N, C-alpha and C positions, 0 to 999 in steps of 0.2 A: 845575081843568081835567080834562075827560075826554078819552080817546084814542078816535079813530074811524078804521076802516078804509075806504078809498075803493077799491072794486074797479072798474077801468076795463075795461068791455066794449065789444065792437064797434069801430065807428070805420071810417074809411076807411083802407085799407093804403097804406103809403108808396109801394108800386109802382104805385098807380093815380093818384098826384098829380104834378105837374110839379115841377122842381127849385126853382122860385120859391114853389110852394106848401109844400113840404117845408121850406124854409128860414124862411118866414114863421111855419110852425107851430112849429119849434123855437125861434125868438125869442119867440114868445107863451109857450111852456113856460118859458123862462128868466124872463121877467118874472113869469109866475105863481109859479114857486118862489121867486124872489127876495123877492116880496111875502109869501109864508107865512113865509119865514125871518124877515123883518123883523117880522112879527106876533108871532114866537115860537110859531107853530101848527105848523111843519114837524118832524115826527119823522123821517121817512124814507120811502123808496119807490124802486122800481126797475121797468123792464119785465120782463116774462117770456118766456122763451124758448119757442118753439112746441114742442110734443110734451111727452113726459112719461108719467106713467102714473097710473092710478086703481086703488087697491087696495081690495078688500071681501072678505067672506067667500065670495063666488062666483068669487073668483080675481082676476087681474090684466087690466085692459083698458088697451091702449095709446093708443088714440084713439077719439073725440075727448077731449081734456082740457080740463076748465073750460068745457065748451060748455053754452050753455043757449039758450033762445029769444031772449033778449038778445044773444047772441053771445059769442064767446070772450073769456075774461079775459086781457087784454092786459099787465096791469100793476097795480100798487096804490101807494097813498099812505098813511101813516099820520099823522094830524094831530091837533092839540089844539084842542078848543073847549069852550065852557061847556056846551052842550046839543046835542041833535040838529039843531035848527033852525039854529043858528050853524053847525055842521058842514056842513049843507046849503047855507048861503049862500056858505061858502068853496068847496064843491065846484062850485057854478054858475059860478064864475069860472074853472074849469078849461078849457084849450083843447080837451081832449078832447070836450067837448060840441059845440064848433063843428066838430068833425072828424066828426059823426054818430055820436059814440059816446054811451054813457050810463054813468053812475056810481051804484053802489049804495053807499050811506052806511050803515055798521053801527057802533055803539058796541062797543068792545072791553072784555069783561067782565073781572072779577077771579075768580080761583080762590078758592073758600071755604076757609077754615082747617081743617085736618084734625085 
């Protein structure tokens, strides 16, 4: 099994949804995370706090952090799957997509021996 990083971008903010919509989404997340755990596919993941900084040779830029044309990275998951297609199939079940978000699926590489 390989590990994959799911970057959760965009999506409707909590503040734009009704209490019922937010509750339903949290229930969907609970079901999704439980299924990943039962399959042995869940490694971990958390939401990301707004703000932060980006460092480069040009200095420190505070905002926007994790921005792209697809939206702000709002969280991540690390999952296990046989291959990229299997990881994508697991990611398609994520409630983030139904929340108008998108998910970037990337294989986590290994550091070469030194």
